GUSELUM-307830 format. One line per field, with one value per residue (C-alpha): residue number from 1; x, z, y. Coordinates in Angstrom, 1 decimal, always signed. Each point is the difference from the previous one (the first is absolute). Example, Ala and Ser with C-alpha at 12.3 -4.5 7.8 and 13.67 -1.06 7.14 Angstrom:
num = (1, 2)
X = (+12.3, +1.4)
Z = (+7.8, -0.7)
Y = (-4.5, +3.4)
***
This chain:
num = (1, 2, 3, 4, 5, 6, 7, 8, 9, 10, 11, 12, 13, 14, 15, 16, 17, 18, 19, 20, 21, 22, 23, 24, 25, 26, 27, 28, 29, 30, 31, 32, 33, 34, 35, 36, 37, 38, 39, 40, 41, 42, 43, 44, 45, 46, 47, 48, 49, 50, 51, 52, 53, 54, 55, 56, 57, 58, 59, 60, 61, 62, 63, 64, 65, 66, 67, 68, 69, 70, 71, 72, 73, 74, 75, 76, 77, 78, 79, 80, 81, 82, 83, 84, 85, 86, 87, 88, 89, 90, 91, 92, 93, 94, 95, 96, 97, 98, 99, 100, 101, 102, 103, 104, 105, 106, 107, 108, 109, 110, 111, 112, 113, 114, 115, 116, 117, 118, 119, 120, 121, 122, 123, 124, 125, 126, 127, 128, 129, 130, 131, 132, 133, 134, 135, 136, 137, 138, 139, 140, 141, 142, 143, 144, 145, 146, 147, 148, 149, 150, 151, 152, 153, 154, 155, 156, 157, 158, 159, 160, 161, 162, 163, 164, 165, 166, 167, 168, 169, 170, 171, 172, 173, 174, 175, 176, 177, 178, 179, 180, 181, 182, 183, 184, 185, 186, 187, 188, 189, 190, 191, 192, 193, 194, 195, 196, 197, 198, 199, 200, 201, 202, 203, 204, 205, 206, 207, 208, 209, 210, 211, 212, 213, 214, 215, 216, 217, 218, 219, 220, 221, 222, 223, 224, 225, 226, 227, 228, 229, 230, 231, 232, 233, 234, 235, 236, 237, 238, 239, 240, 241, 242, 243, 244, 245, 246, 247, 248, 249, 250, 251, 252, 253, 254, 255, 256, 257, 258, 259, 260, 261, 262, 263, 264, 265, 266, 267, 268, 269, 270, 271, 272, 273, 274, 275, 276, 277, 278, 279, 280, 281, 282, 283, 284, 285, 286, 287, 288, 289, 290, 291, 292, 293, 294, 295, 296, 297, 298, 299, 300, 301, 302, 303, 304, 305, 306, 307, 308, 309, 310, 311, 312, 313, 314, 315, 316, 317, 318, 319, 320, 321, 322, 323, 324, 325, 326, 327, 328, 329, 330, 331, 332, 333, 334, 335, 336, 337, 338, 339, 340, 341, 342, 343, 344, 345, 346, 347, 348, 349, 350, 351, 352, 353, 354, 355, 356, 357, 358, 359, 360, 361, 362, 363, 364, 365, 366, 367, 368, 369, 370, 371, 372, 373, 374, 375, 376, 377, 378, 379, 380, 381, 382, 383, 384, 385, 386, 387, 388, 389, 390, 391, 392, 393, 394, 395, 396, 397, 398, 399, 400, 401, 402, 403, 404, 405, 406, 407, 408, 409, 410, 411, 412, 413, 414, 415, 416, 417, 418, 419, 420, 421, 422, 423, 424, 425, 426, 427, 428, 429, 430, 431, 432, 433)
X = (-0.1, +1.3, +1.2, -2.4, +0.8, -3.2, -0.6, -0.5, -2.5, -1.7, -0.8, -1.6, -1.8, -0.9, -1.2, -3.4, -0.2, +0.1, -2.9, -2.2, +1.1, -0.1, -3.8, -0.8, +1.7, -0.8, -3.8, -0.7, +1.4, -1.4, -3.8, +0.4, -0.2, -1.5, -3.1, +0.2, -1.0, -3.0, -1.3, -3.6, -0.1, -2.9, +2.5, +3.4, +0.6, -0.6, +1.7, +3.5, -1.0, -0.3, +3.4, +1.9, -1.7, +0.6, +3.7, -0.9, -2.6, +2.3, +2.7, -2.4, -0.1, +4.2, +0.6, -2.0, +1.2, +3.3, +0.7, -0.7, +1.8, +3.4, +0.4, -0.3, +2.0, +2.1, -0.2, +2.7, -2.3, -3.3, +2.1, +0.4, -3.6, -0.8, +2.3, -1.7, -3.6, +0.3, +1.4, -3.0, -2.1, +2.1, +0.2, -3.9, -0.6, +2.2, -2.1, -3.4, -2.3, -3.3, -0.9, -0.6, +3.2, +1.8, -1.8, +1.0, +3.3, +0.3, -0.8, +2.6, +2.6, -1.3, +0.0, +4.2, -0.2, -1.8, +2.6, +3.2, -1.1, -0.5, +3.3, +2.5, +0.4, -0.1, +3.0, +1.8, -0.9, +1.0, +3.3, +1.7, +1.9, -1.6, +1.2, -1.0, -2.6, -2.8, +1.9, +0.3, -3.5, -0.9, +1.8, -3.7, -1.3, +2.6, -0.4, -3.7, +1.1, +2.3, -3.1, -1.5, +2.2, +0.4, -3.7, -0.1, +2.4, -1.1, -3.8, +1.4, +3.0, -3.3, -2.8, +0.4, +0.9, -2.7, -1.9, +1.7, -1.6, +0.0, +3.9, +0.0, -1.6, +2.0, +3.5, -0.5, +1.2, +3.2, +0.8, -1.9, +2.7, +2.7, -1.1, -0.3, +3.4, +1.4, -1.7, +1.3, +3.3, -1.6, +0.8, -2.9, -0.7, +2.7, -3.0, -2.7, +3.5, +1.1, -4.0, +0.1, +3.4, +2.8, +2.0, +3.3, -2.0, -1.3, +3.3, +1.6, -2.8, +0.8, +3.5, -1.1, -1.3, +2.0, +3.7, -0.2, +0.1, -1.4, -2.8, +0.0, -0.3, -2.6, -2.5, +0.4, -0.5, -2.8, -2.1, +0.8, -1.5, -3.2, -0.3, -0.2, -2.0, -2.2, -1.9, -1.8, -3.3, -3.0, -2.9, -0.7, +3.4, -0.6, -3.2, +0.9, +0.3, +3.7, -0.1, -2.4, +1.7, +1.9, -2.8, -2.0, +3.1, +0.6, -3.9, +0.1, +2.8, -0.9, -3.3, +1.5, +1.9, -2.1, -3.0, +2.0, -0.1, +3.5, -0.1, -3.2, +1.5, +3.0, -2.4, -2.6, +2.6, +0.1, -3.5, +0.3, +1.9, -1.8, -2.9, +1.3, +0.7, +3.8, +0.1, +0.2, +4.3, +0.5, -2.3, +2.8, +3.2, -1.0, +0.1, +4.0, +0.4, -2.5, +1.9, +3.2, +0.3, -1.8, +2.3, +2.7, -2.3, -0.5, +4.3, +0.1, -2.4, +1.8, +2.9, -1.5, -2.7, +2.6, +0.5, -3.2, -2.7, -2.8, -3.0, +1.1, +1.1, -3.9, -1.2, +1.7, -1.0, -3.5, +0.1, +1.5, -2.2, -3.3, +1.2, +1.5, -3.5, -1.9, +2.0, -0.7, -3.4, -0.4, +2.4, -2.4, -3.1, +1.8, +0.9, -3.8, -0.4, +2.1, +0.6, +2.0, +3.0, +2.7, -2.3, +1.1, +3.4, -0.8, -2.0, +3.5, +2.3, -1.9, -0.2, +3.2, +0.7, -2.0, +1.5, +2.9, -1.3, -1.0, +2.8, +2.1, -2.4, -3.1, +1.4, +2.9, -0.5, -2.8, +0.9, +3.2, -2.0, -1.9, +2.9, +1.6, -2.6, -2.0, +1.9, +2.1, -2.8, -2.5, +2.2, -0.8, -3.9, +0.3, +1.6, -2.1, -3.0, +0.6, +1.2, -3.9, -1.5, +2.1, -1.1, -3.4, -0.5, +2.0, -2.4, -2.8, +1.3, +1.3, -3.6, -1.5, +1.8, -1.7, -2.9, +0.0, +1.8, -2.5, -2.9, +2.2, +1.5, +3.8, +2.1, -2.2, +0.4, +3.2, -1.0, -1.3, +3.7, +1.2, -2.1, +1.8, +2.9, -0.7, -2.4, +3.8, +2.3, -2.6, +0.3, +3.2, +0.8, -1.7, +2.8, -2.4, +2.3)
Z = (+0.0, -0.1, +1.8, +1.0, +2.8, +2.2, -1.4, -3.0, +1.9, +2.4, -2.5, -3.2, +2.6, +1.4, -3.9, +1.0, +2.2, -2.4, -2.2, +2.8, +0.6, -3.5, -1.2, +3.5, -0.5, -4.1, +0.4, +2.6, -3.3, -2.9, +1.6, -0.5, -3.5, -0.3, +1.2, -3.3, -2.0, -1.8, +1.5, +0.4, +3.9, +2.9, +2.1, -0.2, +3.7, -0.3, -3.0, +1.4, +2.5, -1.5, -2.2, +3.5, +1.5, -3.1, +1.1, +3.6, -1.2, -2.3, +2.9, +2.6, -2.5, -1.0, +3.7, +1.0, -3.0, -0.2, +4.2, -0.4, -3.6, +1.8, +2.4, -2.9, -2.7, +1.6, +0.1, -3.2, -2.1, +1.2, +0.0, -3.3, -0.6, +1.6, -2.4, -2.8, +0.8, +1.2, -3.5, -1.1, +1.9, -0.7, -3.7, +0.4, +1.6, -2.3, -3.1, +1.4, -1.3, +2.3, +3.2, +0.4, -2.2, +2.7, +2.8, -1.6, -0.2, +3.2, +1.2, -1.6, +1.6, +3.5, -0.2, -0.9, +3.4, +2.2, -0.8, +0.8, +2.7, +1.8, -1.8, +0.9, +3.7, +0.7, -2.9, +1.5, +3.7, -1.4, -1.6, +2.6, +3.1, +3.4, +0.9, -2.6, -0.9, +0.9, -2.3, -3.0, +0.7, -0.1, -3.0, -1.8, +1.2, -0.8, -3.6, +0.0, +0.8, -2.2, -3.1, +1.6, -0.7, -3.4, -0.7, +1.5, -2.5, -2.7, +0.3, +0.1, -2.8, -2.0, +1.0, -3.2, -2.4, -2.6, +1.4, +3.8, +2.2, -2.7, +0.2, +3.8, +0.1, -2.5, +0.7, +3.0, -2.3, +0.4, +3.5, -0.3, -2.7, +2.0, +3.6, -3.3, -0.6, +3.4, +1.2, -3.2, +2.1, +4.0, +1.8, +2.2, +3.0, +2.0, +2.9, -3.2, -1.6, +3.8, +0.0, -3.3, +1.1, -2.5, +3.6, -2.6, -1.8, +3.1, +0.9, -2.5, -0.4, +3.7, -0.6, -2.3, +2.7, +2.9, +0.6, +2.9, +0.0, +3.4, -0.4, -3.6, +1.7, +3.2, -2.8, -1.6, +3.5, +0.5, -3.4, +0.6, +3.2, -0.4, -3.6, +2.2, +2.8, -3.1, -2.8, -2.6, +2.1, -1.9, +0.6, +3.0, +1.7, -1.1, +2.0, +2.0, +4.1, +0.2, -3.1, +1.5, +1.9, -2.7, -2.7, +1.9, +0.2, -3.6, -0.7, +2.2, -1.3, -3.8, +0.9, +1.8, -2.2, -2.8, +2.4, +1.0, -3.6, -1.1, -3.6, -0.7, +0.7, -2.4, -2.6, +0.4, +1.1, -3.0, -0.2, +3.6, -0.9, -2.3, +2.5, +2.4, -3.0, -1.9, -3.6, -1.9, -0.7, +3.2, +1.6, -1.8, +0.6, +3.5, +0.0, -0.9, +3.1, +1.9, -2.0, +1.0, +3.6, +0.0, -1.3, +2.7, +2.8, -0.9, -0.7, +3.5, +1.3, -2.2, +1.9, +4.1, -1.0, +2.1, +2.6, +1.3, +1.2, -2.5, +2.2, +1.1, -3.5, -1.0, +3.0, -0.8, -3.5, +1.1, +2.2, -2.3, -3.0, +1.3, +1.5, -3.6, -1.0, +2.6, -1.3, -3.6, +0.5, +1.6, -2.7, -2.8, +1.8, +0.2, -3.3, -1.2, +1.3, -2.7, +3.3, +1.8, -2.8, +1.8, +0.7, -3.4, +1.5, +3.5, -2.4, -2.1, +3.0, +2.2, -3.3, -0.4, +3.6, +0.4, -3.1, +1.8, +3.3, -2.7, -1.7, +3.4, +2.3, -1.7, -3.7, +0.3, +3.5, -0.6, -3.1, +2.7, +2.5, -1.9, -2.6, +3.4, +1.7, -1.1, +0.3, -2.6, -0.8, -0.8, -0.6, -4.1, +0.7, +3.2, -1.5, -2.7, +1.7, +2.1, -3.6, -1.5, +3.7, -1.0, -3.3, +0.5, +2.7, -2.6, -2.3, +2.3, +1.8, -4.3, -1.6, +2.5, +0.9, -3.3, +0.7, +3.7, -0.1, -2.3, +2.9, +2.8, -2.1, -0.4, +3.2, +2.3, -0.8, +0.4, +4.0, -0.3, -1.1, +3.0, +2.3, -1.4, +0.4, +3.8, +0.0, -1.3, +3.1, +2.5, -2.5, +0.2, +3.2, +0.8, +1.5, -1.2, -3.7)
Y = (+0.1, +3.4, +2.4, +2.6, +2.5, +0.0, +3.9, -1.1, -3.4, +3.1, +2.8, -2.8, -1.9, +3.1, +0.7, -1.0, +3.5, +1.9, -1.3, +0.1, +3.5, +1.1, -1.2, +2.2, +3.0, +0.4, -0.5, +2.5, +3.2, -2.9, +0.9, +3.3, -0.3, -3.3, +1.9, +2.5, -3.6, +0.7, -3.8, -0.6, -0.2, +0.3, +1.6, +0.9, -0.4, -3.5, -0.6, +1.2, -1.9, -3.3, +0.6, +0.5, -2.6, -2.6, -0.7, -0.4, -2.3, -2.1, +0.4, -2.5, -2.8, +0.7, -0.3, -3.1, -1.8, +0.8, -1.6, -3.9, +0.6, +1.8, -3.0, -3.0, +2.5, +2.2, +3.4, +0.8, -1.1, +1.7, +3.2, -0.9, -0.3, +2.5, +2.5, -1.9, +1.3, +3.3, +0.2, -0.7, +1.6, +3.3, -0.2, -0.3, +2.2, +2.9, -1.8, +0.8, +1.7, -0.2, -0.3, -3.6, -1.5, +2.7, -1.5, -4.1, +1.1, +1.2, -3.0, -1.5, +1.9, +0.1, -4.5, +1.4, +2.6, -2.2, -3.5, +2.7, +0.9, -3.4, -0.8, +2.7, +0.4, -3.4, -0.5, +2.7, -1.2, -3.7, +1.3, +2.4, -0.5, +0.3, +3.0, +2.3, -2.2, +3.1, +2.4, -1.8, -1.0, +3.7, +0.2, -1.2, +3.4, +2.5, -2.3, +1.1, +3.7, +0.5, -1.5, +2.4, +3.0, -1.3, +0.0, +3.6, +1.1, -2.2, +1.9, +3.9, -0.8, -1.6, +2.5, +1.9, -2.8, -1.0, -3.4, +0.8, -2.5, -2.8, +0.6, +0.1, -3.3, -1.2, +0.7, -2.8, -2.3, +0.9, -0.4, -3.3, -0.8, +1.0, -2.8, -2.8, +0.5, +0.5, -2.9, -2.9, +1.0, -0.2, -2.7, -2.9, +1.0, -2.0, -1.5, -1.1, -2.1, -1.5, -1.4, -1.5, -2.0, +2.7, +1.1, +0.1, +3.0, +1.9, -0.4, +1.7, +2.5, +1.2, +0.0, +2.8, +2.6, -1.2, -0.3, -1.7, -4.0, -0.4, +2.2, -2.0, -3.5, +1.7, +0.7, -2.9, -2.2, +2.2, -0.1, -4.0, +0.1, +1.8, -2.2, -3.4, +1.5, +1.2, -2.0, +2.4, +1.8, +0.5, +1.8, -2.0, +1.2, +3.3, +0.6, -2.6, +0.7, +0.1, +2.9, +1.9, +2.6, +0.6, +0.1, +2.2, +2.9, -0.9, +1.1, +2.7, +1.7, -0.6, +1.7, +3.5, +0.2, +1.2, +1.0, +2.3, +1.5, +0.6, -1.7, +1.4, +3.5, -0.8, -1.2, +3.7, +2.0, +2.2, -0.1, +2.1, +2.1, +0.6, +0.7, +2.5, +2.2, -1.5, +0.3, -4.1, +1.6, +1.6, -3.6, -2.3, +2.1, -0.4, -3.0, -0.7, +1.7, -2.0, -2.8, +1.1, +0.1, -3.3, -2.2, +2.0, -1.0, -3.8, -0.2, +1.3, -2.5, -2.5, +0.7, +0.0, -2.9, -2.0, +1.8, +1.2, -2.4, -0.2, +0.3, +3.4, +1.2, -1.2, +2.2, +3.1, -0.5, -0.3, +3.3, +2.2, -0.8, +0.0, +3.3, +1.1, -1.1, +2.0, +3.1, -0.5, -0.5, +3.8, +1.2, -1.4, +1.7, +3.2, -0.4, -0.2, +4.0, +2.2, +2.3, -2.3, -0.9, -1.8, -3.0, -1.6, +0.6, -1.6, -2.9, -0.8, +0.0, -2.2, -2.0, -0.2, -0.5, -2.8, -2.3, +0.9, -1.7, -2.8, -0.7, -0.3, -2.5, -1.8, +0.1, -1.6, -1.8, -1.7, -1.9, -1.1, -0.9, -2.5, -1.2, -1.5, -0.8, -3.5, -3.2, -1.3, -2.6, +2.7, +3.3, -0.3, -0.6, +2.4, +2.6, -0.2, +0.5, +2.8, +1.8, -1.0, +1.5, +2.9, +0.1, -0.7, +3.0, +2.6, -0.9, +1.1, +2.8, +1.3, -1.2, +2.5, +2.4, +2.8, -0.9, +0.2, +2.7, +2.3, -1.3, +1.2, +3.1, +1.1, -0.4, -2.1, -3.5, -0.2, +0.2, -3.6, -0.7, +2.1, -2.3, -3.3, +1.2, +0.5, -2.8, -2.5, +1.0, -2.0, -3.0, +0.0, +1.1, -4.0, -2.6, -2.8, +0.0)
***
């Protein structure tokens, strides 16, 4: 096997997060121009919700299917398959000439995104030494934020181009192609190889990422011990009494990460900016600044991940996000009054701080905790289930956001998400899991 640097392995291993991030960011800008199409739809609010939620529907399917397959066929092969599916979905989205075709293409795209979200955290966790495992796993979130930033830049650069939203969505084929090409050279998970009686291959791969022979042998022994004690698990083991505390934790974290509203804010941030008085061009430009800031914050989180207690990070993030959402709501309500001009700036600052808290805490920590918590025999299945729950919650929140925004009015809906932030503190403080 060709010698690969740990940086290469971790970079391309985490590249699936960039696909997730690019789509999250690009649709927020594309929606500003898709709504100008002359398609015959009864309600643009619901149609925009469905266009956004289509990826999430596909992601639930992809996350559910990929878990059992990854335990059988390996992480690497399915990462390559995810890249191919993403390429097809992105190409179809860029070439769409109707709402129906766009929604179908984005469902296909979502299947790849959901697969990557279940595969990548597990893959990175199983390839990294224990002392840096949290930081390496956080690279998934760093890639998500990098993808979002690239999408923001793409949205702004293409806003004046004819057929702009087609190009915005179609450019997602580029990171998909990069993932496939890089994935061809990636090694398989050493834990998967040991479970399939390829100890020599596992030892060779561990040698690429760890120069300490004693650590390599200790890791091999640890994997062998778990492999002997645990046979391949299924749904009975996943929902059994022994796994119940971990399962409850995974479900709770997956749901709370979404009902806090962060991905919804990322999807619809330009629309929010426009609602408080910014022009479309200014909204897209402001997005780039937010994207740069969040990449920096996520990088800092990656550096401290293995030095700070995970629960503390979740509680700290929830407090910061909840307070930021309350301030954002106040700012948006004030912005509705033309005589109170600072309201829109308060809303934008609070939104930026809110996303920063998410990027540094709940964004990466949720994936890290789910990726490392399930027993090895059901790890693929457990991570798949956790990712599916996360995407299902994302789908519900995103689909209902615009209609609820129309019903409650600008700003007030974010108080609901703030309440969920504060409620999550009670959940993460429980000692039973």
